Structure formats: structure tokens, C-alpha cells
C-alpha positions, 0 to 999 in steps of 0.5 A: 886608642891603644888602651882599648886594644889592650883591654880588648886583648885581656890586659888590665891597668895596674898601679905601677911605681911612677918613675920621676923621668917617665910618666905612663900607664902600665898594663898587665896580662898574666899567663900560666908561665909568665906575665906580659906587661906594657908601659905606654908612656905619657906623650909618646907614640911608642910602647915597651912590652916586657915578658917574664915575671912581673917585676923583672920581665925582659924588654922584648919590644920597644916601638910605635904602638900603631904597628899592626904586627905588634898589636896582633902579637899582643892580642894573640900571644897566649903564654 
């Protein structure tokens, strides 16, 4: 479900180096000043949201994907 919501919010899936200890899917939405990157771990209900440049973004949120406020922030934040 989170995958559909991210795509509807303008994110697209990217090939990201797999971490040996954590599998999942990475989505990105580029902006004029920074990128927003979302990591959706496999077998977890939490997501990690990073902002900044693609490779060295700062972690700005880690928590449940079901949190409505989080999903609204992802959908409406235009950087």
C-alpha cells in the first residue's frame, strides 16, 4: 500500500545498493533544492525518510508508514 501512495506522490523506485543486513525498496523524489528518499524495509511496517542530496541525505523521519501525518507530509511536501 505504501508503494502506491509513494508513486502517487511523485516518487519513483530506484536501484539502490542492497545492505546485507536490511533488504527493502528505495524511492526518490527529486526537487529543485534537495531530494527526498524513502526506504521501505522488507518485512517491516516502518519507513525511513531522508532529505538532502541523494547519497548523503539526512534522516528526517523513521516510523510507521501508517501514520497519516507522515503520509500527508510525503505527499504534499514540495521542496
